N, C-alpha and C positions, 0 to 999 in steps of 0.2 A: 103501125107498131104502136100497140103503146108500154110504155115500163111499165111491170109493178112497184109500187113503192115497198120498200123496208121499213116495216113498219118499226119505230121508235120504242128500243126493249130499256130505255133510259127511264130508272124512278127516281120519286122526290128525295132521295135523301143525297144526291150527285147534288142537288144543288146549296148544300152546307158547305163543299168544297171547290164550288164552279170556281171560282176566284179564290185570289189570296186574302186572309184576312182580316180585317178592319182594327187596329189596336181604340182603345176609348182608356179616357183618366176617368182618375175616383167621380163615380159618376151615381146619384143615389137611385135605387132602381124601384119602379113602381108597382103596386101591388095588384096584380090584374083580377085575382080572386081571395076570398079567403083571410085569412091573418094567421101574423108570424107566429110561431107558440114564445107564451114572455121565456120560456126554459132553454130555446137556440142559441147561442148566443158561443161564438167563434167566426172561423174563417173555412171555408172552401175553398178547398186551391184545386185548378186544374189542369191537366198538361195535356198540350199533342201537335200534333206536326199540322202548321197553321198556311202553311206556303207550299203551294204545292208545282208552282211552275215561276219559272222570271223569262222574260226576255222572248215570250214563246216556244220555250222549251217547258217539257212538261217532267217532274220527276221520272224515276225508274217502279219506284213503288213506294209503298205507303208511309214506309216507315223513311225514308229519306227527308220527306218538311221539314221545315223549319218550326222549329217547337214555339208555341206561346202559351201564357200561363192564365189562367180564367183566376180571379180573386173575389171569392163574394162575402164581406165583412156582415155579420150580423152581429146587431150592437143595441143599447139601448133606445136608441137616433132614429134604429131605421134600418135600411139593409143598404151597402154600399158596392158595387161592381167597379175593378180594373180589372184591361185585358191587354197584356203585350209581348212581342215577343222578345224571347230568349238575346238579348245581342253578344252571339256568340261573334268571335274574332272572323269567324266563318262568313258569318250569316250578315255583318258588318262591310265585311271585302264583297261579296258576291251586289249586297244590294247598292254599293257604288260603279258596282260592272254592270251591274241590271241582265249579269247572266249567269250559270252555276260556271263556281269555277276547281269544283274540289268532285271527287267521287266519293258515295256514300255506300250503302247493303246492298243498293239493287241498283245501282249507276255511276261509269266511270268516268273519270278526270275527261273532262272536253277536250278534243282534239286527237293529236297524230298519236298511234298505242306506248309510242313509247315516254310517252309523259306522263303514261300511267304506270309506268315503273317505282315500285318502292313510295310513291305519292303519299300522301298523308290524308286517312280518313274524316271529312269535317267532322265536327260535335256536331249532331243536328239537337242536341239537350230536348230532347222530343217525346220523353217515355213515361216520369213521374218524377213527383217532386216530394223532400222531405222536409216537413217541415220543424225547425232547433229550434232554441229558447229565445236566438237574436238572427237565426238569417230561414230562409227558405233556400233548399238548396235543389233547383233543377236538373235528373238526373235522367240517365240512357244507359248505353252498355259498354263504350271500348274506351271511356280514355278518364277524365278528372272532371267531375258536377260541374256547375257555376250556380253561383251566391248571388243571390237573390234578397231587396227588402222585402220582408214581408210584409208592410203594412202595399210601397206603392210600384212594387214588382220591380223593382230599377233595377238591372243588371250590378252588378259590383264588381265582379267578374268568375277567371278559374278558382278554388277551392280544392286541397289539396287533404282537408282532414287529417294537417298536421303528418300525415304519413305519406299519400299514395305520390310516394315518388315517380320520377320520370317515366311520367303520364299513367298509370296506373288506372286502370281500368273498375270502375263502380259502378256496382251494377243498380239496374233501375228498382229491380225488390230485393228491398231492405224487409229484414221483420223485426222488430222497437218490442224488449219484453213491457208487458205492461205494470209489472211489480218495480224492475231494479231499474226501468230507462234503460237500460243496455239497448244496443242496435246493431243488429249485425250485419254483415253484407258481405258480397264477394264480387271476383272479378274472372271473367278468364283473360288469361292472356296471351300474345303468339309471340315464340322465339326460338329460339332453336331447340324448345321443346317448350308442346303446351300448359300452361298451369294453371290451376284454379287457386283462384286467393282468397283467403277469409281474414274478415276484417272482425273486429267486435271494437265499439264507441261509446265512450258513456255518452249519458243521456244530452250531453250539449254539441255529439258529433264526432267530438274530438279519438278518431284510432287510439284505443291503449293498446291491442294486441295484435297483430296478424303472424299470418301461416302463409305456405306454402303448397299445393300439393301438385308432382307432377299426372298428369292424364296419360294415359296410351295415345289417346285420341282427341283431335277436335270435332266439338258436337255445341249444339245451341244448346246452353241452360242456361234460360233468360231469369228462372225463380227457383227458391229452395224454400221448409219447411223450417220451421222454431221449432222445439219440442220441450218440455223441463230441463230435459236433461241432452240436448242434441239436434245438430242441422242437417239435415236428411235430402240428400239431393238422387236425384234421377237423371241420368245423361243416356238419351236416346241415339237409336243403332245409326249414328252418322257419321261418315267423316269429311274430310276438306282438300278438295285438292288442289292442294297450295303451289304447286309447279303454274297450273296455268293463270291462279290470283295473282302473282308474284310480276309472272307477265303481263299481266294487263288481258287475257283473253277473254275472260270474263269475271262477271258482278261477282260481288262476295254471295249473293243470293243464287249465285248461277254455278257455284263453287262447293256449295253442298249437295250431297250426299246421301240420300237415304240408304241402310244399307242396312234391312231388318234380320239379317242372320245374325249379327251381331247380339244384337238384345241389348235391353235396356239395362244398362251400370247400374247398380244402386250403392250409395257412396254415404255412410253415417259418421256423423266426426261427435266429440266430447265438445257438447258446447264453452267447458268453465276451460281447456286448455290447446283446444282448434286441432288435436292431434284424430287421427282416424280410426273409429273403431273397429268399423269391419266394411265390407267391398263383398257385391252378390252380382246376383244376376235374374232377372225376369225377364217377361213375352218382351218381343215388340213393340211400341207404342211411340208416340210425340207426345206432349205436353208442350205446354207455355204457362202455364197458372199454378197453383195450386189455390186451394181458400187454408186449409187449418192445422193442425196437427195437435197433436198433444198421447203421456202416455197413458195408459189403464191402470187398475192395480197390478195386473200380473206383471208390466214391462214393456205391454207390445204397444208400437204405435201403430194409432190411426190415426189415416189425412184423407185429405178428399183434392181432389187434384181430376182436373177440363183434361181427359182423354181424347187425342186422335189417331186414326188405327196406322194414320201416316204423316208422316212433313213436309207431302209433295203440295197436297191439296191444299193445305190452310194459308200455307204462305202465294201459292198462283191466287185462293184468294184474296189475301191479303196485297198482293201487287196487283190485281183487276181492279180494290178500291180506288185506287189512284185514278184508274181511269173514266174515274164515276158510271160504269158498269160491270155487273160482275154473273158469273155466268159458273163458276164450281162452284159446286155445296164440299162445304168443310164439314167432315159429321161430327165437333167436339159434343161429346157427352159427360156428366157429373160423375163420376166414378169414386165410393169408397175402398181406401188400401188398409192392410193391415200388415203391419212386417214383424217381422223382431229381428230391434238393433242389435242384439248380440252379432246374430249373424247373417244383418240384410239379405234376409228372404221372406221373401213376400209366402204371407200362410191366408188370404183372402180379399179379391178383391168385389167391387157390389158394385154395377151402374147404379145410381140413385134417382139424377135426372135423366129418363129416355127421352130427350127432346134437346135442339143444338142449340146452348151454352155457352157461355164464356165472361170472365173480368169477374171470378165469386169472391168473397169479400163476406170477413168474419168483422163482429162487433171490436171498437179498436183492443176495447178491456181484456177478449178472450184468446189475442192471441198467442198460442203454444198451452193451452189448459184448453181442458175442456169446454167445449161449447155445443148449441143447441139448432141455432140460425145461419147456412148458408144465404147469401144472395147475390144471386147473379145476373147476369143479361138474358137475354132469353128471346127466341123466335117466336111470334105468334104462329098455332099450328096450322094456320090454313096460309101461309105464306113461305111454311118451309120449302123455298127455292133458292137454288143460288143465285138471284137475281136482287134480292134485299140485305139489311142491316138488322140487323135487329131493333126491333117492337115494342117492348116490353122487358120490364122488369119482374123479379120474383125472390121467391126466399122458401125457401125448402126447410120444413121442418124434422130432424132427427128422429125427434120425439113421436109423431103423430105421424112418423114416414108422410106429411103434406108437402103441396105447391101449392103456394097465393100466388096469383099470378096479377100483377100490373100490367095491363094492355091499354099504352095510351091511346088508342084508335088511328085512322087511315093516316097513314105518310106520317110519321112520327116518332120520331127516333132518340131514345135516352139515354145517355151515358152510363158506366159503368156505375151502379146504385152505388152511393157512401153511407155508413149510418153513422148517426150523432147520437152521443146520450145528451139527455137532456140535462141544462146544470142544475136543476131546482127536484128535481125529481129523478135520482137514478133507475128505476125501473124501466121508465119511458123511453123510445127510440122514435127517433125521425128517421127516412130514407132520401135525402140528398140525389135528385141527377136533375144534370143540365140535357132541358130536351128540344133539340132540332124540330123543327114545325114546317112541315113542306109547300103544306095548303096553305101558311102566308109567308112563307120564308122568312122567319123568323128563329128568337132561341129564346127559352126562360130555364127558369131555378124551378123545379115542381116538388114540397116538399111533402111528405107520404108520413103517416104513420105506421111506422115499421112491424103495429100488431094489427094493422088495417091494410094492407100494400091494396088489399081487391076496392078497396071505397076512392073514392073524389080525392083527390091531395085537399092536404089544411092548408094548401096554399100557393100558390103560384106566382114568381115574380119576371118582370120583361127583362129583358138583355139588351141596349142601343143598338150592339149590332148579332150580325148572326157569328154563332163557335164554330166551329166545323166538330168533324166529328173526332175526338179524341180521343189518348188510352189510360191516362190513371189518373186517381188524386187522393185526395186526406186531409182529413179532417182536423182541423186547431181547434181546442176547446178553449175559452175565452179563458 
């Protein structure tokens, strides 16, 4: 009797996370093709989970991996890259023990159930980065950020930005006003009540104003929108099974319930004094990320957001990524939403990219302003199954309603596209993405002309070791 061999469904992208990432010191990067633009001067930073197993045990969810930062410095003397783990206290303790010691989003504290009660969650420092004049912050959702050296990426330690007392959370999705330099952010804390904490910082990152708003339940709010006058939040219809979480019976991820009957709450705050302007309700949907938002002449807020019909599918897909095999299809699409800020009433919605996409990004100088182009990571049309990761980047043009796509070819996987303005010619832009090439098991930095995304990259640079798929990055002009 012969057995039928089960065909492996592992895709090439899994190679990037098959083993923990290897750090490298500041290293001159070779040019593989093309030429570095003369006006591209500054640093690309990226953050993502780089250690997904220890001592033979795997993390429970992609969100649980320890963060590592890639810095790519573009200078007159050439391009250097550096890649380092954020040396959080928990990362150091687990490295020394060579095993997991803490619970995170999708995993319990190891050991018997009573060890989980009231346990601190590991600071994974793995979601995004904020480049300040004198330091780089490694951001995630649940506590203070870690500060790093802008050049060497050496970890300096936890940073409270002058006001994050008692470990107040500082989220991964800040918004920086391009005119004033003010930085807005938030964090959700769970104590005797669930609280939305709002922060306004000066250009150095120092918090100069903060406010707290009591929420009626816990929901994932991962991002928000800054406009000329407002901060806009959408609160998806979710609840947290608090008791089973506190007793260690379920992980944080497993404790999140999708309850569409609650509807999506719309919360609008005044950006000057951080007070509530209005709150309303709209259809149930889930979103991780917004692209941008602004107010038009009649005072309406117009924003774009990647919407999902529910939370479970996207969360399960993200959990599966850490295993190296995915089967769930999360149907995130880019939508444009119009709302009245005085009533928090949604007045119009329209699906603008009718394909699976994520990580919407706009030019840094247009945050909170009218804008024309939103850049996204995109699923190539022929591979729209649950088994693949994004294999393309694209630019949606709101003026012509067209999508320009850079398909990277088979088994190549880009990171979120980051826009960088040319230092010599303000009308020229570049789009940077870190590409994992599953054909050669290597990582590269690709630079595109932002107006010619569908043409060959203007430059490709080699990296010394594989960079695992990452979440978010930023461009810091020289």
